[in-house]
N, C-alpha and C positions, 0 to 999 in steps of 0.2 A: 230557227233559221227561216229565211224567206225562200220562196220558190225561185229557181234559176230564171234569169232573164232570157237566155237563149240556150238551146241544146243543138249542137251540130251532129249530124249523122254522116259519118264518113268511114272509110275502111282503107286499109293498106294491104297490098298483096305483094308477095315476093315473086319477082319475075325470074331472076337468075343471079347467083352470087350476091353482090351487094346492091343490085338493081332492084328498086322497089317502085311500085305504081300506086299512087293515092287516088281515091275516087271520092268526090264530094257529092252531096245529095242533089245538087243542081245539074249533075252530069259531067262536071269538069273533071278531067284527069290530069295528073302530072307525074312525070318520072323523076326519080331522084336516086342518088348513089354517092359517088366520090369523084373528085377531079383534082388536077394540078399537083401541088406539093404534097397533099395528103396521099395521093396515089403513089408518088415517088417514095415518100417516107416509109410506107408500109409494103412497098414492092407489089403494088396491085396494077401493074402495067397492062394486064390482059383485060381489065375492066373498062367499059366504055366511059368517056368523060360525061358525067351527069352532075347537075347541081346537087349540093348537099341539102338536107332538109332545112338546116339553118339559113341557107340562102333564101328560101321562100319566106321564112320568118322575118328576115331583115328587109326583104322587098315589101312585105305586107306592112311592116311598121313604118316604112318610109313613104308609103303611098298616101 
């Protein structure tokens, strides 16, 4: 196998409940969790409205 083209160094920390904060190596941070119908379906009304991790993936793919 060849060497990887790129290695990202990032970390994710648990803030509270389902609230997570991601940190990228360039200093960028993003918060994610649950929102909308997903919160309603699982009865998570006490959680803040935050984008899902997949929301960031879709946004990155469309850019």
